N, C-alpha and C positions, 0 to 999 in steps of 0.2 A: 442458934446454938452453937454453934465452935466461931472462932474469929477465923481459922483460918478455913476456905473452901474445900482446898484439897482436901484436909484432913475429913471433912464434914462428910464428902464423899468415900473416906477409903474406912471411914468408920460403917457406913450404911450396905458399901459391899461387904466389911467383914461380918456384919449382923442377916444379912442374906446370900442366900446358896445360890437360886437362879433369878435376875431378872428379866421378867419381859418386859419391853414398850414396844408401845403400837403394834402390836402382832394381829393379822389378818391373816382368813385364810381363805382359801376357795376354789372349791373342787366345781371346776371349768367354768361354766360363768354363775355358779350359787355362790355368793359372801356368807361364806359359814362362822367366823370370825369374824368379830368386827374393834378393831381400836383395843385390845384387853393389854393392860398393863397390871401388873402382879409385880411383889418383893414375897419369896419364897423361904422360908427362913431355913439355918441353921438348925440340925437336931430338933426338929418340930415336925408333927404327925397335922398338914396341911388337906383338909374334905373340901372338894370337889362338891357342891350336890345342885338339882338343878331340875327339871320336867324334862323327861325321854326328847332327844334332839336337840336339846340347846345349847349344844357343842362343848360340856362339860370332856369329852374321853376324845375329842375332836383337838381342843384344846393340851391336854395331857400328852399325846401321842406326838404334839411338837415338841415336849421337853424332852426324847431324845430321838428327833427325827424319824418316828417311823411313818410317819406318812410321807414322806422317800417314796416308801415301797406303790404310793398308790401314782400311777403316772396323772392324772388329769387335776391331784391334788398341787396347790401352790403355795407357798407361805411366804410372808411379807412381815418386816420388822426387825426387833433384835431381840434376841434370846442369850444372853448370857449363864454360862455356869462358872463361880469365883472370879468374872468378871472378863473373862473370853467367851470370844459369840461362837455359837457352836455351831452356826449356818456355814463360818468363815470357809469358804474352800478350802485349804488345809486340815481341816480338821475329818479323821476318815472315821464316819458313823458308828461302824462296826467297834473304835478304841472306844468310842463314843457311849455305847448301852454300855462294854462294859464297867463304865460309871455311872452311868444310869442304867439300875435294872427296871426289868420290867415285869409282874405278873400279871394274870390276864386275868378274866371274868370266870372260864370255864380252867378247870385244872388240866394241865396240857404235859404232861409227864414224858419225855421223850418214850421210844418202844425199845429202853435198853432196862440194863439192871439198876436199881436205888444207888449203885457204891455212882456208875459212869452218866448215871442225870447229872451227876454234882460236880464227877471229876472234868466233864466235856466243855465247859467254859476255862476253867484252870489248864487245860491243856492247850486249849487252841492258843491263847494270850501268855501259854508260856512260866506260868505261874511257881511251877513248879520245876525242884531242878532232877526231884528222883521219883521214885518208889515214896520211900520212906515221907516224904513233903507231898505226896499225894495224899495220902495218906492222911494227915493232918488236917489238909485241909478240907478234904471230905468228911472229917469227925466236926472238926469248929463249925462247917456250914452247915449240917446236921444236928447241930448243939444247938445255932442260930436261930433254926429253924424248928424249934421247938420239937422235934420227931427224934432225936438220935437213942433214945430209949428205946423207944416201938422200933428200930429197925437196925440195931446193929450186930444182931447176930442173925440177919438172914440180905445184908447188901450186896448181893450176887444173886435177888431175886429180882424179877421183874415192876419195876414203880407201879406199872400201870394196876397191878396186884394189889396196891394197896386200897383204903377207903377214899373215899371222895375226899374229905375231911385230910388225913394224911395225905396224898396227893396234891391238895393244895401247900400243907407246909413242903413238901418235899420241892412244888417250884420257887417256893420263897427262899429255900435255903441253897437251890439251884441259882436262884439270883443275887445271895450276897455270895457264895462262893469266889468271884471273881472282884471280891473286896471294892463294890462300888461307893459311891458317896451318896447317891439318891437313891430310891425307890418307888417307883408309881407302881399303883395300885388301881386295875381298873375292873370295880365291881369284885372285890377277890369273894366276896363271899355269899354272890347271889345266886352261884349253886349249891348251896352247900346246907345242910338240918342247922336248927338252933344251938346243936352239941358241941360241934365244928365250930360255926362261925364265933363261939365265945372262944373258944382257942385260940383262931385266930387273931380274934381283937387285940385277945392279951399279949400275943406275940408284935403283933402291931403296937401297941402301946412300952413292951420291951426293945424292940428296933429302933425309937427314935433317939436313945441314949449315943447310937454309936453314927442314924441315918438322918439322914430328911426324908420324910414318907409326904409322898403325893400320894390319896384314896382320892376314887373317884366313886361317890356312893348314891344309890339310888335312898337308902335308907333314912331317914332326919334324926331316928333315933343311935343310928350306928355312930356317923357324925358328928352328934354331940357326947357318944361315949369316948370317941376314942382321938376325938381332933382338938387342936388349938386355937387352930388356923382356920374356917371356913371362907369358901368364898360360892357365892350364889350366883349362878349363870341364866338366863336367858335370854330366848331367841338369837344366839350367838354373841351376846353383852355379858361381859360382867356387870352387874349391875352393882355389887354391892359385894368386900371385903374387911374382916376382919377378925378379934379375937372369936371364938366359936360360942361362951357366954352372951357377947352384945349380940352378935348375929340372930342368937333365938331366944332370946329376952327383951333386945330392945334395939331392932333393925330400923338404919334411917331412912330406907325408901321403901314406898308402899305395896313395891312388887317382892320387896323381900317377905313382908309381912304377910303380903296376901299367900303363899307361897308354906312361908311353915306354917301361918293357919289353916292349909286346905283350901283355899279359894281359889288358886289355878294348879293346876300341877297336873 
């Protein structure tokens, strides 16, 4: 496609936010993730789908080195963010997690005020020069989390006093407050009711204007609604990866079709 192979490599890197090559994950002697190769695009929502225990959350946690916190876990292979190896010994995992934010399955606001939930990360990373700066960061993050209008008059009330859906949007706002480039979401709606789920899905769609979003979901309908790219995992293997429409309407692998149609899972 390109006469100059170096140019081809640069173009590929420009389109990919995260490149994973030959990634293996072991829990002790258990080989949990086998030979995963995937390119995650910038400003795109990528969904990881597959049966429970297939490795999708394990692989997601490789992307911001959350697996480092598990003693028996070992990750092999290459994962690059903007062409830089995130497992290089010189990479500080705390700084990496500021760039690759994470939202968990169950809303987990800190036992602090709404304001301090958002201000926590920017304070640690020295993103604000003064109180006015911090106020701006907090407001901007809460607006991006689509919750500013609901909480602007009670910023000093505890974050734990919000409803489940509000707590999850607060956690998303907290994740974007450190100006990340990638947002990882591990089943962010599984603990929410349908109305709150719809609000979070709308928010995910808005966030892709500024971030690469990777979402693990057990709901194929949700993957179809929110993502542009879908990866299907089965028994630790990445079976198929492509445009969401193609994966759901014309999968290439019979295992993907069996999962989509409900024959496995």
